[in-house]
MDTraj code that builds the backbone (N, CA, C; nanometers):
import mdtraj as md
import numpy as np

residues = "MET HIS THR GLY GLN THR LEU LEU THR ILE LEU ALA PHE ILE LEU LEU SER THR VAL MET THR ASN PHE TYR HIS GLN MET ASP ASN VAL GLY ASP THR VAL ASP GLU GLY GLN ASP GLY ILE LEU ALA THR SER ILE ASN THR SER TYR ALA GLU VAL ALA GLU ARG LEU ALA PHE ASP SER ALA THR ILE ALA ASN ASN ILE MET ASP ARG ASN GLY ASN ARG GLY ARG LEU THR ASN PRO ASP SER LEU ARG PHE HIS PRO ASN LEU GLY GLU LYS LYS ASP SER ILE TYR THR PHE VAL CYS LEU ASP ALA PHE ASN LYS ASP THR LEU GLU ARG SER PRO ALA GLY SER ALA ARG VAL TYR ARG THR ALA PHE GLU VAL CYS TYR VAL ASP SER SER ASP PHE SER VAL LYS SER ALA THR ARG THR TYR VAL LYS ARG LEU ASP MET LYS THR TRP ARG ILE SER PRO PRO PRO MET ALA ASP ARG ILE ASP THR VAL LYS MET SER LEU VAL VAL GLY HIS PHE THR PHE".split()
xyz = np.array([
    [2.3253, -1.4116, 5.2537],
    [2.1792, -1.4187, 5.2380],
    [2.1424, -1.5566, 5.2822],
    [2.0452, -1.5565, 5.3556],
    [1.9819, -1.7019, 5.3893],
    [1.8981, -1.7439, 5.2722],
    [1.8690, -1.8837, 5.2940],
    [1.7779, -1.9527, 5.1913],
    [1.6471, -1.8842, 5.1791],
    [1.5892, -1.8448, 5.3001],
    [1.4613, -1.7707, 5.2935],
    [1.4556, -1.6436, 5.2195],
    [1.5592, -1.5712, 5.2337],
    [1.5711, -1.4417, 5.1780],
    [1.6056, -1.4550, 5.0278],
    [1.6848, -1.5650, 4.9746],
    [1.6982, -1.6003, 4.8359],
    [1.5672, -1.6479, 4.7782],
    [1.4910, -1.7235, 4.8332],
    [1.3685, -1.7640, 4.7878],
    [1.2763, -1.6656, 4.7701],
    [1.2757, -1.5654, 4.8628],
    [1.1847, -1.4465, 4.8582],
    [1.2278, -1.3479, 4.7372],
    [1.3644, -1.3439, 4.7117],
    [1.4090, -1.2542, 4.6085],
    [1.3583, -1.3168, 4.4660],
    [1.3745, -1.4562, 4.4704],
    [1.3546, -1.5216, 4.3287],
    [1.1878, -1.5138, 4.3158],
    [1.1147, -1.5193, 4.4225],
    [0.9507, -1.4864, 4.3988],
    [0.9392, -1.3562, 4.3675],
    [1.0068, -1.2612, 4.4164],
    [0.9893, -1.1121, 4.3820],
    [1.0105, -1.0966, 4.2419],
    [1.1171, -1.1562, 4.1728],
    [1.1665, -1.1297, 4.0369],
    [1.0623, -1.2152, 3.9558],
    [1.0009, -1.3177, 3.9992],
    [0.9075, -1.3968, 3.9253],
    [0.7739, -1.3106, 3.9037],
    [0.7385, -1.2524, 4.0355],
    [0.6149, -1.1634, 4.0251],
    [0.6375, -1.0227, 3.9411],
    [0.7647, -0.9847, 3.9570],
    [0.7905, -0.8535, 3.8628],
    [0.7954, -0.8916, 3.7148],
    [0.8317, -1.0110, 3.6763],
    [0.8445, -1.0687, 3.5417],
    [0.6987, -1.0879, 3.4931],
    [0.6014, -1.1469, 3.5766],
    [0.4704, -1.1461, 3.5324],
    [0.3989, -1.0267, 3.5035],
    [0.4185, -0.9303, 3.5991],
    [0.3517, -0.8122, 3.5821],
    [0.4144, -0.7267, 3.4752],
    [0.5307, -0.7447, 3.4420],
    [0.5883, -0.6585, 3.3176],
    [0.5414, -0.7438, 3.1919],
    [0.5314, -0.8616, 3.1947],
    [0.4831, -0.9251, 3.0779],
    [0.3448, -0.9148, 3.0421],
    [0.2584, -0.9021, 3.1462],
    [0.1287, -0.8715, 3.1295],
    [0.0990, -0.7260, 3.0887],
    [0.1762, -0.6305, 3.1353],
    [0.1772, -0.4946, 3.1034],
    [0.2190, -0.4766, 2.9677],
    [0.3255, -0.5322, 2.9073],
    [0.3653, -0.5154, 2.7569],
    [0.2573, -0.5917, 2.6699],
    [0.2159, -0.6931, 2.7193],
    [0.0904, -0.7653, 2.6478],
    [-0.0221, -0.6752, 2.6174],
    [-0.0713, -0.6001, 2.7419],
    [-0.1692, -0.5123, 2.7343],
    [-0.1395, -0.4035, 2.6409],
    [-0.0138, -0.3420, 2.6465],
    [0.0166, -0.2330, 2.5735],
    [0.0170, -0.2721, 2.4234],
    [0.0392, -0.3863, 2.4019],
    [0.0571, -0.4296, 2.2280],
    [-0.0897, -0.4346, 2.2012],
    [-0.1861, -0.4955, 2.2862],
    [-0.3419, -0.4904, 2.2585],
    [-0.3864, -0.3449, 2.2306],
    [-0.3517, -0.2644, 2.3131],
    [-0.3978, -0.1221, 2.2944],
    [-0.3474, -0.0489, 2.1731],
    [-0.2181, -0.0950, 2.1291],
    [-0.1765, -0.0447, 2.0134],
    [-0.2398, -0.0889, 1.8918],
    [-0.2721, -0.2226, 1.9003],
    [-0.3509, -0.2870, 1.7768],
    [-0.4832, -0.2190, 1.7802],
    [-0.5512, -0.1837, 1.8742],
    [-0.6748, -0.1155, 1.8893],
    [-0.6696, 0.0170, 1.8200],
    [-0.5572, 0.0953, 1.8668],
    [-0.5502, 0.2279, 1.8147],
    [-0.5168, 0.2147, 1.6504],
    [-0.4474, 0.1266, 1.6090],
    [-0.4243, 0.1108, 1.4731],
    [-0.5691, 0.0750, 1.3970],
    [-0.6359, -0.0129, 1.4463],
    [-0.7613, -0.0413, 1.3928],
    [-0.8499, 0.0824, 1.3873],
    [-0.8632, 0.1531, 1.4848],
    [-0.9377, 0.2910, 1.4826],
    [-0.8890, 0.3750, 1.3726],
    [-0.7429, 0.3960, 1.3636],
    [-0.7014, 0.4767, 1.2520],
    [-0.7247, 0.4271, 1.1095],
    [-0.7215, 0.2893, 1.1089],
    [-0.7544, 0.2378, 0.9749],
    [-0.9084, 0.2757, 0.9414],
    [-0.9946, 0.2590, 1.0413],
    [-1.1290, 0.2877, 1.0022],
    [-1.1467, 0.4398, 0.9794],
    [-1.0822, 0.5203, 1.0372],
    [-1.0947, 0.6642, 1.0197],
    [-1.0357, 0.6939, 0.8818],
    [-0.9133, 0.6534, 0.8356],
    [-0.8525, 0.6817, 0.7143],
    [-0.9302, 0.6164, 0.6031],
    [-0.9858, 0.4961, 0.6037],
    [-1.0706, 0.4360, 0.5112],
    [-1.1810, 0.5205, 0.4902],
    [-1.2519, 0.5559, 0.6030],
    [-1.3827, 0.6547, 0.5868],
    [-1.3488, 0.7746, 0.5210],
    [-1.2420, 0.8384, 0.5386],
    [-1.1931, 0.9581, 0.4817],
    [-1.1649, 0.9336, 0.3308],
    [-1.1038, 0.8324, 0.3031],
    [-1.0799, 0.7998, 0.1576],
    [-1.2116, 0.7864, 0.0718],
    [-1.3057, 0.6976, 0.1302],
    [-1.4376, 0.6916, 0.0698],
    [-1.5182, 0.8110, 0.0564],
    [-1.5082, 0.8998, 0.1650],
    [-1.5838, 1.0346, 0.1581],
    [-1.5164, 1.1138, 0.0368],
    [-1.3861, 1.1028, 0.0245],
    [-1.3171, 1.1930, -0.0735],
    [-1.3593, 1.1381, -0.2086],
    [-1.3674, 0.9986, -0.2341],
    [-1.4165, 0.9429, -0.3571],
    [-1.5673, 0.9866, -0.3789],
    [-1.6410, 0.9955, -0.2837],
    [-1.7752, 1.0218, -0.3042],
    [-1.7997, 1.1748, -0.3437],
    [-1.7169, 1.2570, -0.2704],
    [-1.7114, 1.4021, -0.3187],
    [-1.6788, 1.4167, -0.4623],
    [-1.5717, 1.3480, -0.5070],
    [-1.5433, 1.3616, -0.6594],
    [-1.6486, 1.3016, -0.7421],
    [-1.7167, 1.1975, -0.7050],
    [-1.8282, 1.1337, -0.7779],
    [-1.9462, 1.2188, -0.7978],
    [-1.9848, 1.2888, -0.6757],
    [-2.1005, 1.3855, -0.6799],
    [-2.0768, 1.5042, -0.7791],
    [-1.9550, 1.5296, -0.8168],
    [-1.9309, 1.6570, -0.9257],
    [-1.9320, 1.5970, -1.0794],
    [-1.9417, 1.4513, -1.0840],
    [-1.9469, 1.4029, -1.2067],
    [-2.0836, 1.4025, -1.2887],
    [-2.0849, 1.3828, -1.4179],
    [-2.2001, 1.3800, -1.4899],
    [-2.2720, 1.2559, -1.4470],
    [-2.4019, 1.2383, -1.4647],
    [-2.4722, 1.1235, -1.4146],
    [-2.4427, 1.0101, -1.5171],
    [-2.4329, 1.0302, -1.6431],
    [-2.4172, 0.9333, -1.7472],
    [-2.3441, 0.9915, -1.8620],
    [-2.2992, 0.9153, -1.9579],
    [-2.2279, 0.9738, -2.0703],
    [-2.3402, 1.0379, -2.1580],
    [-2.4523, 1.0025, -2.1535],
    [-2.5547, 1.0455, -2.2335],
    [-2.5948, 1.1971, -2.1801],
    [-2.5587, 1.2345, -2.0641],
    [-2.6035, 1.3618, -1.9935],
    [-2.4804, 1.4662, -1.9951],
    [-2.3664, 1.4400, -2.0605],
    [-2.2713, 1.5031, -2.0466],
    [-2.2673, 1.6527, -2.1209],
    [-2.3254, 1.6091, -2.2545],
    [-2.3176, 1.7306, -2.3422],
    [-2.4335, 1.8411, -2.2898],
    [-2.5484, 1.7894, -2.2639],
    [-2.6464, 1.8986, -2.2450],
    [-2.7227, 1.8989, -2.1045],
    [-2.6825, 1.7891, -2.0424],
    [-2.7484, 1.7545, -1.8970],
    [-2.8843, 1.7308, -1.9037],
    [-2.9532, 1.7058, -2.0082],
    [-3.0975, 1.6766, -2.0115],
    [-3.1365, 1.5498, -2.0909],
    [-3.2404, 1.4930, -2.0399],
    [-3.2837, 1.3693, -2.1090],
    [-3.3997, 1.3984, -2.2028],
    [-3.4325, 1.2817, -2.2572],
    [-3.5547, 1.2819, -2.3583],
    [-3.6818, 1.3366, -2.2563],
    [-3.7525, 1.4480, -2.2945],
    [-3.8610, 1.4806, -2.2057],
    [-3.9828, 1.4051, -2.2032],
    [-3.9794, 1.3015, -2.2931],
    [-4.0901, 1.1971, -2.2888],
    [-4.0627, 1.0850, -2.1985],
    [-3.9477, 1.0966, -2.1168],
    [-3.9069, 1.0036, -2.0202],
    [-3.8315, 0.8787, -2.0944],
    [-3.7990, 0.8968, -2.2032],
    [-3.7154, 0.7690, -2.2787],
    [-3.5814, 0.7643, -2.2138],
    [-3.5565, 0.6514, -2.1470],
    [-3.4326, 0.6126, -2.1000],
    [-3.3365, 0.5544, -2.1909],
    [-3.3582, 0.5309, -2.3151],
    [-3.2948, 0.4561, -2.4005],
    [-3.1455, 0.5101, -2.4384],
    [-3.1411, 0.6417, -2.4249],
    [-2.9930, 0.7077, -2.4434],
    [-2.9068, 0.6777, -2.3323],
    [-2.9598, 0.6425, -2.2126],
    [-2.8503, 0.6081, -2.0916],
    [-2.7895, 0.4790, -2.1204],
    [-2.6692, 0.4775, -2.0635],
    [-2.5831, 0.3618, -2.0879],
    [-2.6446, 0.2359, -2.0439],
    [-2.6337, 0.1298, -2.1102],
    [-2.6855, -0.0002, -2.0808],
    [-2.6324, -0.0581, -1.9533],
    [-2.7052, -0.1112, -1.8710],
    [-2.6598, -0.1543, -1.7329],
    [-2.5353, -0.2599, -1.7520],
    [-2.5231, -0.3269, -1.8612],
    [-2.4198, -0.4158, -1.8781],
    [-2.2988, -0.3503, -1.9271],
    [-2.3073, -0.2040, -1.9614],
    [-2.1892, -0.1409, -2.0095],
    [-2.1403, -0.0254, -1.9224],
    [-2.1850, -0.0177, -1.8163],
    [-2.1534, 0.0675, -1.7071],
    [-2.0011, 0.0475, -1.6784],
    [-1.9088, 0.1545, -1.7346],
    [-1.7657, 0.1461, -1.7165],
    [-1.7079, 0.2597, -1.7678],
    [-1.5797, 0.2673, -1.7556],
    [-1.4830, 0.3816, -1.8185],
    [-1.4997, 0.3862, -1.9619],
    [-1.5296, 0.5219, -2.0160],
    [-1.5549, 0.5533, -2.1614],
    [-1.4477, 0.6067, -2.2216],
    [-1.3406, 0.5211, -2.2852],
    [-1.2431, 0.5836, -2.3432],
    [-1.2666, 0.6799, -2.4744],
    [-1.3678, 0.6444, -2.5242],
    [-1.4209, 0.7059, -2.6515],
    [-1.4540, 0.8529, -2.6280],
    [-1.4612, 0.9046, -2.4956],
    [-1.4922, 1.0371, -2.4707],
    [-1.3803, 1.1117, -2.4387],
    [-1.2650, 1.0663, -2.4727],
    [-1.1365, 1.1322, -2.4488],
    [-1.0845, 1.1461, -2.3131],
    [-1.1356, 1.0535, -2.2274],
    [-1.0969, 1.0428, -2.1025],
    [-0.9658, 0.9829, -2.0889],
    [-0.8731, 1.0034, -1.9934],
    [-0.7526, 0.9248, -1.9744],
    [-0.7485, 0.8551, -1.8299],
    [-0.7419, 0.7476, -1.8143],
    [-0.7608, 0.6631, -1.7062],
    [-0.6384, 0.6742, -1.6036],
    [-0.5775, 0.7877, -1.5925],
    [-0.4613, 0.8071, -1.5102],
    [-0.4803, 0.8713, -1.3803],
    [-0.6153, 0.9180, -1.3690],
    [-0.6459, 0.9927, -1.2433],
    [-0.8074, 1.0023, -1.2338],
    [-0.8568, 0.9799, -1.1153],
    [-0.9980, 0.9884, -1.1149],
    [-1.0596, 1.1384, -1.1313],
    [-0.9641, 1.2416, -1.1442],
    [-1.0018, 1.3712, -1.1696],
    [-1.0234, 1.3976, -1.3147],
    [-0.9863, 1.2895, -1.3879],
    [-1.0273, 1.3108, -1.5518],
    [-1.1527, 1.2340, -1.5872],
    [-1.2201, 1.1683, -1.4909],
    [-1.3340, 1.0900, -1.5073],
    [-1.4444, 1.2045, -1.5416],
    [-1.5230, 1.1753, -1.6355],
    [-1.6343, 1.2721, -1.6650],
    [-1.7718, 1.2284, -1.6286],
    [-1.7866, 1.0963, -1.6076],
    [-1.9239, 1.0359, -1.5518],
    [-1.9007, 0.9452, -1.4658],
    [-2.0067, 0.9053, -1.3810],
    [-1.9947, 0.8130, -1.2781],
    [-1.9647, 0.6738, -1.3115],
    [-1.9993, 0.6415, -1.4305],
    [-1.9665, 0.5044, -1.4932],
    [-1.8230, 0.4858, -1.4954],
    [-1.7386, 0.5659, -1.4982],
    [-1.5771, 0.5571, -1.4968],
    [-1.5513, 0.4812, -1.3750],
    [-1.6157, 0.4952, -1.2577],
    [-1.5828, 0.4251, -1.1343],
    [-1.5912, 0.2642, -1.1489],
    [-1.6903, 0.2169, -1.2239],
    [-1.7429, 0.0866, -1.2139],
    [-1.6373, -0.0206, -1.2504],
    [-1.6223, -0.1061, -1.1657],
    [-1.5313, -0.2177, -1.1620],
    [-1.3803, -0.1812, -1.1555],
    [-1.3708, -0.0545, -1.1035],
    [-1.2194, 0.0001, -1.1011],
    [-1.1802, -0.0264, -0.9390],
    [-1.0482, -0.0378, -0.9397],
    [-0.9911, -0.0629, -0.8015],
    [-0.8905, 0.0393, -0.8088],
    [-0.8735, 0.1312, -0.6908],
    [-0.7837, 0.2334, -0.6745],
    [-0.6905, 0.2059, -0.5358],
    [-0.5770, 0.2480, -0.5399],
    [-0.4814, 0.2367, -0.4203],
    [-0.4380, 0.3866, -0.3864],
    [-0.4575, 0.4207, -0.2655],
    [-0.4154, 0.5458, -0.2200],
    [-0.3386, 0.5353, -0.0751],
    [-0.2346, 0.6217, -0.0640],
    [-0.1701, 0.6345, 0.0462],
    [-0.1991, 0.7861, 0.1089],
    [-0.2809, 0.7941, 0.2224],
    [-0.3035, 0.9242, 0.2649],
    [-0.1778, 0.9914, 0.3097],
    [-0.1742, 1.1275, 0.2825],
    [-0.0607, 1.2100, 0.3231],
    [-0.0294, 1.2074, 0.4781],
    [0.0959, 1.1721, 0.5027],
    [0.1411, 1.1632, 0.6193],
    [0.1300, 1.0242, 0.6986],
    [0.0942, 0.9302, 0.6129],
    [0.0744, 0.8004, 0.6607],
    [0.1723, 0.7015, 0.5753],
    [0.2287, 0.5923, 0.6234],
    [0.2832, 0.4945, 0.5229],
    [0.1972, 0.3853, 0.4920],
    [0.0757, 0.4024, 0.5364],
    [-0.0376, 0.2974, 0.4910],
    [-0.0756, 0.3076, 0.3454],
    [-0.1224, 0.2080, 0.2989],
    [-0.1736, 0.2031, 0.1487],
    [-0.3006, 0.1416, 0.1706],
    [-0.4133, 0.1970, 0.1099],
    [-0.5428, 0.1386, 0.1160],
    [-0.5890, 0.1072, -0.0332],
    [-0.6686, 0.0071, -0.0516],
    [-0.7242, -0.0259, -0.1770],
    [-0.8783, -0.0013, -0.1631],
    [-0.9388, 0.0548, -0.2727],
    [-1.0759, 0.0786, -0.2765],
    [-1.1399, -0.0094, -0.4033],
    [-1.2397, -0.0833, -0.3948],
    [-1.3058, -0.1347, -0.5038],
    [-1.4385, -0.0590, -0.5324],
    [-1.4793, -0.0423, -0.6517],
    [-1.5851, 0.0415, -0.6822],
    [-1.6967, -0.0651, -0.7529],
    [-1.8137, -0.0253, -0.7453],
    [-1.9127, -0.0880, -0.8277],
    [-2.0248, 0.0401, -0.8481],
    [-2.0566, 0.0205, -0.9707],
    [-2.1675, 0.1277, -1.0152],
    [-2.2913, 0.0510, -1.0703],
    [-2.4209, 0.0682, -1.0447],
    [-2.5297, -0.0034, -1.0762],
    [-2.6650, 0.0992, -1.0753],
    [-2.7581, 0.0651, -1.1673],
    [-2.8791, 0.1318, -1.1715],
    [-2.9459, 0.0622, -1.0497],
    [-3.0280, 0.1443, -0.9828],
    [-3.1129, 0.1010, -0.8760],
    [-3.2550, 0.1382, -0.8862],
    [-3.3466, 0.0705, -0.8152],
    [-3.4774, 0.0979, -0.8212],
    [-3.4984, 0.2324, -0.7534],
    [-3.5684, 0.3136, -0.8177],
    [-3.5986, 0.4623, -0.7387],
    [-3.6957, 0.4514, -0.6256],
    [-3.7480, 0.3538, -0.5972],
    [-3.8227, 0.3323, -0.4740],
    [-3.7633, 0.2522, -0.3610],
    [-3.6522, 0.1893, -0.3967],
    [-3.5798, 0.1101, -0.3068],
    [-3.4314, 0.1159, -0.3463],
    [-3.3604, 0.1935, -0.2891],
    [-3.1968, 0.2005, -0.3349],
    [-3.1139, 0.0850, -0.3206],
    [-3.1681, -0.0018, -0.2306],
    [-3.0894, -0.1139, -0.2080],
    [-3.1101, -0.2245, -0.3058],
    [-3.2073, -0.2141, -0.4034],
    [-3.2303, -0.3147, -0.5188],
    [-3.1776, -0.2640, -0.6407],
    [-3.0792, -0.3599, -0.6849],
    [-3.0203, -0.3185, -0.8179],
    [-3.1280, -0.3498, -0.9242],
    [-3.1222, -0.2629, -1.0337],
    [-3.2154, -0.2720, -1.1308],
    [-3.1442, -0.3282, -1.2689],
    [-3.1975, -0.4178, -1.3479],
    [-3.1402, -0.4624, -1.4471],
    [-3.1846, -0.3827, -1.5899],
    [-3.2605, -0.2805, -1.5511],
    [-3.2877, -0.1767, -1.6616],
    [-3.2277, -0.0546, -1.6306],
    [-3.2395, 0.0350, -1.7244],
    [-3.1995, 0.1776, -1.7057],
    [-3.3048, 0.2538, -1.6126],
    [-3.2387, 0.3290, -1.5262],
    [-3.3233, 0.4072, -1.4293],
    [-3.2415, 0.5489, -1.4208],
    [-3.3272, 0.6412, -1.3765],
    [-3.2534, 0.7726, -1.3343],
    [-3.1839, 0.7853, -1.2013],
    [-3.1522, 0.6682, -1.1631],
    [-3.0782, 0.6613, -1.0146],
    [-2.9720, 0.5474, -1.0276],
    [-2.8488, 0.5826, -0.9940],
    [-2.7319, 0.5045, -0.9798],
    [-2.6961, 0.5008, -0.8350],
    [-2.6308, 0.3849, -0.8082],
    [-2.5682, 0.3738, -0.6637],
    [-2.4073, 0.3394, -0.6987],
    [-2.3129, 0.4206, -0.6241],
    [-2.1796, 0.3809, -0.6368],
    [-2.1412, 0.3249, -0.5040],
    [-2.1063, 0.1876, -0.5028],
    [-2.0560, 0.1136, -0.3891],
    [-1.9035, 0.1323, -0.3700],
    [-1.8599, 0.1449, -0.2503],
    [-1.7207, 0.1599, -0.2265],
    [-1.6848, 0.0717, -0.1178],
    [-1.5657, -0.0138, -0.1270],
    [-1.5179, -0.0859, -0.0256],
    [-1.3748, -0.0509, -0.0168],
    [-1.3213, -0.0130, 0.1028],
    [-1.1922, 0.0113, 0.1359],
    [-1.1210, -0.0488, 0.2472],
    [-0.9975, -0.1147, 0.2162],
    [-0.9297, -0.1959, 0.3118],
    [-0.7745, -0.1610, 0.3061],
    [-0.7138, -0.1632, 0.4244],
    [-0.5640, -0.1508, 0.4221],
    [-0.4919, -0.2739, 0.3630],
    [-0.3950, -0.2506, 0.2754],
    [-0.3276, -0.3430, 0.2132],
    [-0.1727, -0.3552, 0.2599],
    [-0.1254, -0.2190, 0.3052],
    [0.0123, -0.2251, 0.3435],
    [0.0316, -0.1173, 0.4485],
    [0.1068, -0.1504, 0.5525],
    [0.1588, -0.2686, 0.5866],
    [0.0459, -0.3766, 0.6094],
    [0.0663, -0.5113, 0.5523],
    [-0.0475, -0.5939, 0.5821],
    [-0.0941, -0.6085, 0.7195],
    [-0.2161, -0.5954, 0.7342],
    [-0.2818, -0.6258, 0.8757],
    [-0.2749, -0.7656, 0.9070],
    [-0.2911, -0.8156, 1.0227],
    [-0.3179, -0.9613, 1.0680],
    [-0.4166, -1.0204, 1.0108],
    [-0.4329, -1.1377, 0.9663],
    [-0.5404, -1.1951, 0.8985],
    [-0.6785, -1.1890, 0.9725],
    [-0.6703, -1.1978, 1.0815],
    [-0.7918, -1.1782, 1.1763],
    [-0.8477, -1.0410, 1.2001],
    [-0.7470, -0.9429, 1.1524],
    [-0.7812, -0.8016, 1.1964],
    [-0.8275, -0.7163, 1.0661],
    [-0.8447, -0.7829, 0.9437],
    [-0.8635, -0.7017, 0.8306],
    [-1.0121, -0.6637, 0.8285],
    [-1.0121, -0.5238, 0.8284],
    [-1.1583, -0.4563, 0.8296],
    [-1.1783, -0.3807, 0.7039],
    [-1.2986, -0.3911, 0.6397],
    [-1.3309, -0.3144, 0.5320],
    [-1.4416, -0.2258, 0.5505],
    [-1.4289, -0.1046, 0.5065],
    [-1.5304, 0.0026, 0.5288],
    [-1.6003, 0.0104, 0.3828],
    [-1.7369, -0.0109, 0.4120],
    [-1.8161, 0.0005, 0.2939],
    [-1.9120, 0.1197, 0.3067],
    [-1.9038, 0.1811, 0.1939],
    [-2.0185, 0.2995, 0.1823],
    [-2.0689, 0.3130, 0.0584],
    [-2.1874, 0.3711, 0.0367],
    [-2.2447, 0.3843, -0.0918],
    [-2.2993, 0.5284, -0.1174],
    [-2.2982, 0.5740, -0.2406],
    [-2.3619, 0.6978, -0.2902],
    [-2.4704, 0.6776, -0.3948],
    [-2.5779, 0.7402, -0.3550],
    [-2.6992, 0.7395, -0.4547],
    [-2.6842, 0.8602, -0.5244],
    [-2.6922, 0.8610, -0.6699],
    [-2.7052, 0.9754, -0.7467],
    [-2.8157, 0.9566, -0.8301],
    [-2.9035, 1.0659, -0.8394],
    [-3.0158, 1.0653, -0.9403],
    [-3.0007, 1.1681, -1.0448],
    [-3.0727, 1.1528, -1.1575],
    [-3.0694, 1.2391, -1.2777],
    [-3.2246, 1.2918, -1.2899],
    [-3.2407, 1.4140, -1.2759],
    [-3.4054, 1.4529, -1.2973],
    [-3.4007, 1.5539, -1.4009],
    [-3.5175, 1.5299, -1.4889],
    [-3.5423, 1.6172, -1.5918],
    [-3.6563, 1.7111, -1.5637],
    [-3.6605, 1.8256, -1.6154],
    [-3.7676, 1.9219, -1.5999],
    [-3.8370, 1.9389, -1.7206],
])
top = md.Topology()
chain = top.add_chain()
for i, resn in enumerate(residues, 1):
    res = top.add_residue(resn, chain, resSeq=i)
    for name in ("N", "CA", "C"):
        top.add_atom(name, md.element.get_by_symbol(name[0]), res)
traj = md.Trajectory(xyz[None], top)
């Protein structure tokens, strides 16, 4: 082999190495993008499942027994905004969201779930608050007949790269009406 052919062969290997390195780098980026998309879909599904459970719960511990409030519009029997929480005095056991009896049980709770068929673990943080019935984005410091359940879900395992942590936020607004 002549010097020219050796040089040409070396340049061909350098070109091939560069192309292969770029190809594998692009494939890695595509994999990360697919993972992020899957995380978003799974986190949204988890939030939707929690919302479906919450929709079936009583509005408040005061509405569990008979599901009606004072006909004069007295909201004094509703849970105080500072006391929205899990109510152990109602016989609930905090081992499963399926034992929750009212929406307040979600407040300040954090749950971890691993979707079936996935090795990933997601954490969801909840907050329940009363809201202004004319503007659901405004928290109310007083009792109202409308509550909002805020949910934030993100993947915790396997840990995502620090610059790729994505949190899915959803809210559910629930109202209690008397006739």
